[in-house]
C-alpha positions in Angstrom: 0.1 -0.2 0.2 1.3 3.4 -1.0 2.6 6.0 1.7 0.0 9.1 1.8 1.1 12.4 3.5 -0.6 12.0 6.8 1.2 8.5 7.2 4.3 10.6 6.7 3.0 13.0 9.1 2.0 10.3 11.8 5.2 8.8 11.6 6.7 12.5 12.4 4.7 12.9 15.6 5.7 9.6 16.6 9.4 10.0 16.0 9.0 13.3 17.5 7.3 12.1 20.5 8.4 8.4 20.9 11.7 9.1 19.2 14.3 8.6 21.4 12.9 6.2 23.3 12.0 3.9 19.9 15.7 4.5 19.5 17.0 3.3 23.0 14.8 0.6 22.6 16.1 -0.6 19.7 19.6 -0.2 20.7 18.3 -1.8 24.1 16.9 -4.4 21.6 19.5 -4.7 19.3 22.5 -5.2 22.2 20.2 -8.1 23.9 19.9 -9.7 20.3 24.2 -9.5 19.9 24.0 -11.1 23.4 21.6 -13.4 23.1 23.4 -14.8 19.5 26.4 -14.6 21.6 25.3 -16.8 24.0 23.3 -19.1 21.9 27.1 -19.4 19.7 28.8 -19.7 23.0 26.2 -22.7 23.8 26.7 -24.0 20.9 30.6 -23.8 20.8 29.9 -25.0 24.7 27.3 -27.8 23.6 29.9 -29.1 20.9 32.8 -29.0 23.3 30.5 -31.8 25.6 29.4 -33.7 22.7 32.9 -34.0 21.7 34.0 -35.2 24.8 30.9 -37.4 25.3 31.9 -39.0 21.7 35.5 -39.1 23.2 34.2 -41.1 25.8 32.4 -42.9 23.8 35.0 -44.1 21.8 36.8 -44.7 25.1 34.4 -46.5 26.2 33.5 -48.6 23.1 36.8 -48.9 22.0 37.7 -50.6 25.9 34.5 -52.6 25.8 35.8 -53.6 22.6 39.4 -54.5 23.8 37.6 -56.5 26.2 35.2 -58.8 24.2 38.7 -59.1 22.1 40.6 -60.6 25.7 37.4 -62.3 26.4 37.2 -63.8 23.2 40.5 -64.9 23.0 40.6 -66.0 26.4 37.5 -68.4 26.2 39.5 -69.9 22.5 42.3 -70.2 24.7 40.4 -72.6 27.5 38.2 -74.4 24.8 42.0 -75.2 22.9 42.8 -76.6 26.5 39.4 -78.5 27.0 39.7 -80.0 24.0 43.3 -81.4 24.5 42.5 -82.3 28.1 39.8 -84.0 26.7 42.3 -85.7 23.8 44.8 -86.4 26.3 42.1 -88.1 28.4 40.8 -90.2 25.3 44.1 -91.1 24.5 44.7 -92.4 28.5 41.8 -94.1 28.7 42.3 -96.0 26.0 45.7 -96.7 26.3 44.6 -98.2 29.7 41.5 -99.8 28.8 44.3 -101.9 25.8 46.2 -102.6 29.3 43.1 -103.7 30.9 42.1 -105.5 27.9 45.5 -107.2 27.4 46.1 -108.0 31.5 42.2 -110.1 31.2 43.1 -111.5 28.0 45.9 -112.9 29.7 44.8 -113.3 32.6 42.0 -115.3 30.7 44.7 -117.6 28.8 46.6 -118.6 31.8 43.6 -119.9 33.9 42.4 -121.4 30.4 45.6 -123.3 30.6 45.3 -123.6 34.6 41.7 -125.7 34.1 43.0 -127.2 30.8 45.7 -128.8 33.0 42.9 -129.6 35.8 41.2 -131.2 33.1 43.9 -133.5 32.3 45.0 -134.5 35.5 41.2 -134.9 36.1 40.6 -137.2 33.5 43.8 -139.0 34.1 42.9 -139.8 38.0 39.4 -140.5 36.5 41.3 -143.2 34.1 43.1 -144.6 36.9 40.0 -145.0 39.2 38.2 -146.5 36.5 41.4 -148.9 35.7 41.3 -149.7 39.8 37.7 -150.2 40.2 37.0 -152.8 36.4 40.7 -154.3 38.1 38.7 -154.9 41.7 35.5 -155.6 39.9 37.2 -158.3 38.1 38.7 -159.5 41.2 35.9 -159.8 42.9 33.8 -161.1 40.0 36.6 -163.9 40.6 36.2 -164.5 44.0 32.4 -164.8 43.4 33.3 -167.3 40.4 35.4 -169.0 42.9 32.5 -169.2 45.6 29.7 -169.8 44.1 27.7 -172.7 44.4 26.7 -174.7 40.8 23.7 -175.6 39.6 23.9 -179.3 39.7 25.0 -178.6 43.6 22.2 -175.8 44.5 19.9 -178.3 42.9 20.8 -181.5 44.6 20.8 -179.1 47.6 17.1 -177.6 47.2 15.8 -181.4 45.9 17.6 -183.4 49.9 15.5 -179.9 51.6 12.0 -180.5 50.2 12.7 -184.0 49.9 12.7 -183.8 54.3 10.0 -181.3 53.9 8.0 -183.7 53.0 9.3 -186.1 55.2 10.3 -188.8 51.8 14.0 -188.4 52.9 15.6 -190.5 55.9 19.3 -189.2 56.8 21.3 -192.7 57.8 22.1 -192.9 61.2 25.3 -192.4 62.2 27.4 -195.3 63.7 28.6 -195.0 66.3 
């Protein structure tokens, strides 16, 4: 909108009445604005400085944690390798002990088997001797029985005589004397 002469007059009157105060206010506003800009710049620098320190601390802390993690990983890898080594050694030892125990048991079993075979051979020999002795004794007893046995004919005559005596048909001759 174009400025009219009345508007200029009002501006002049306003300048006369309030001009000094307005210039003073503008100067104060200007100073305040400059102070605010300076304070904002100072705060920005302070904030950037603090953010820089915070970033530095975070980087240091992150690096420290990363270093600890690397150390922890190395320690765990070392512990795992040590455990694996000990497990393999234990397996070798156990395998060796089992092999030794198996060999000892095989040797003991072979010795026991040999001892049992020897005892069995001894028992067979002893049984053979006893069988031979029993056979010889049985043969002697059979021979004695044959020698002591009563003949059939003698036994038949004896039984016939007993039967006749029981019937009363057989008389014994009286002794002379």
